[in-house]
N, C-alpha and C positions, 0 to 999 in steps of 0.2 A: 560423516561419522554422525550417528544419530544423538538427538539432545539427551541429556542427563534427566533423572526426574526433576532436580533443582532449575533446570533450564526448562524443562515444561511447566513448572509452577509460575517461573517468571512470565513466561508467555501469556499464562491465564491472569495473572496478575495485573498485567498490562491490559489485558482485553476488558477486564473489570473496571479499570482506571479510567479507560477512555468509553466505556460503554459499548463495547464491539458489537455490532450487527453483523452475523454472518449473511452474507450475499446468497440470493436466490440461485439454485443450481444451474439455472439458465446462464447464469453470467459465469459460469467456470471456464477459465480460458484454456486453451488448447495448445497453443502455439507457446514459443519462448516470449519472455516477459518485452512488451513494447512491439512484438510483431503481430501480435493476435488484437485485433479492436475490442475484443472482450477485457482486455486489461484495462483500457480508457474506461469501457462501460463500468467496469468493476470502481475504478474509482470514482466516476460520476454517481455510482450509487450511494457510495458513504458520503459524498459531498452532498447528495441531496437530501440525505438522513441526517445532515449536520452532525457528522460522526467526523472526527479528526481521520480525513482520509489519509494520511501519510503513516500515521501510527495503526490506523487498520490494515493498511498494505502489510506493514511489517508483521503484524499478529496473522494474518492470512498465510503469507509467505512462510513464516516460522511452522505453523501448523501443517501446511499443506505438503513442505518439503522436509520437514522435520530439521529445520535449523535453528540457531539460536536465533536471538533477536538482533544481536550484534553483526551476525552474518547476513541476515535478511537485510539489514540496513546497507551494509557493504554492497551486496547484491544489485539492490533496488536505486542508489544513489543517482545514477545517472536519468534512470526513467523517472525518479520522484522528481529532480529537477526540472525535467522538460514539462511534467504536469504543473509544477507550480507556475513556470512560465505561461504554459497555455492557460490557467486560472486568471493571472496577471492580466494577460491580452484580453480575457473575455470581460472582464472587471473594469479594464481601462484601455480601449483600443487603442489609444496614444502613447500607452505605456511603451517606454523603452527597457528591454529586458535583457539583462547580461550577466554572466555568471564569471565574468574575467575580473 
């Protein structure tokens, strides 16, 4: 179900709040979330730009698939957790990461 005008405004306000940077077209993923390396490349792009990658991913998903931010959050929860664990391990290779 497409977003309502109010939901589109909410996505725009979130984009402004986080200073969202649209990714370059060459980072446009073609496969399912997490099954195309470009999803990881997208997250790395925002991480390198010092933008909240988690919030940027929600804005991107909301706009690309015309879903609410809440639906984007639900759709990306597992992927976002795996990216958080990935960054934790990169920042501290000895870290023990668990979501249990």
